[in-house]
DRENKEFI-858804 format. One line per field, with one value per residue (C-alpha): x, y, z; residue in one letter; residue number from 1. Coordinates in pm, whole numbers. Example, Ala and Ser with C-alpha at 12.3 -4.5 7.8 and 13.67 -1.06 7.14 Angstrom:
<recs>
c1 = [1230_1367];
c2 = [-450_-106];
c3 = [780_714];
residuo = [a_s];
num = [1_2];
</recs>
This chain:
<recs>
c1 = [2235_2520_2334_2370_2052_1836_1745_1599_1239_1198_904_821_551_206_39_254_148_-219_-204_57_29_324_276_423_433_546_628_433_728_738_1112_1117_933_924_826_726_753_952_1248_1184_1433_1306_1484_1643_1641_1301_1004_976_1094_1202_1070_1260_1160_1337_1378_1414_1484_1376_1667_1706_1394_1485_1407_1735_1768_1877_1997];
c2 = [2459_2661_2822_3204_3227_3073_3177_2964_3058_3136_2955_3208_3380_3297_3366_3087_2850_2921_2837_2559_2213_1996_1632_1350_1025_678_413_87_-105_134_181_524_844_1184_1538_1687_2059_2146_2310_2562_2770_3068_3190_3531_3608_3550_3361_3011_2788_2433_2221_1942_1673_1552_1175_948_576_350_151_-32_128_489_729_853_1156_1030_1213];
c3 = [-35_-178_-466_-468_-681_-406_-51_228_310_680_841_1113_907_1051_714_565_844_779_407_404_551_632_544_751_555_665_405_408_551_852_798_626_714_545_639_304_211_521_346_70_-124_-325_-636_-577_-950_-1105_-966_-832_-553_-473_-186_-15_230_540_553_856_883_1166_1307_1639_1786_1694_1409_1257_1029_686_376];
residuo = [m_n_n_p_n_m_q_l_l_e_r_k_d_t_a_w_e_e_k_t_s_l_i_f_r_v_e_e_n_n_q_l_a_y_v_v_n_l_l_t_w_n_y_t_k_g_e_g_s_e_n_f_e_i_r_f_r_y_e_k_g_k_w_i_l_t_r];
num = [1_2_3_4_5_6_7_8_9_10_11_12_13_14_15_16_17_18_19_20_21_22_23_24_25_26_27_28_29_30_31_32_33_34_35_36_37_38_39_40_41_42_43_44_45_46_47_48_49_50_51_52_53_54_55_56_57_58_59_60_61_62_63_64_65_66_67];
</recs>
């Protein structure tokens, strides 16, 4: 993300790991999968953050990272 008002949250904090759960979800058709709340950007000015998921598609027997 190229937003100067946001900063990527680093996930190496053990306190964060204890209070946050990552969710892995597979769609009913077994063709799309998501890791939810994996990427978080905090606002550098003011409070708040935005979470993003990572999406994969299943194609030819392999999971492929998808935008």
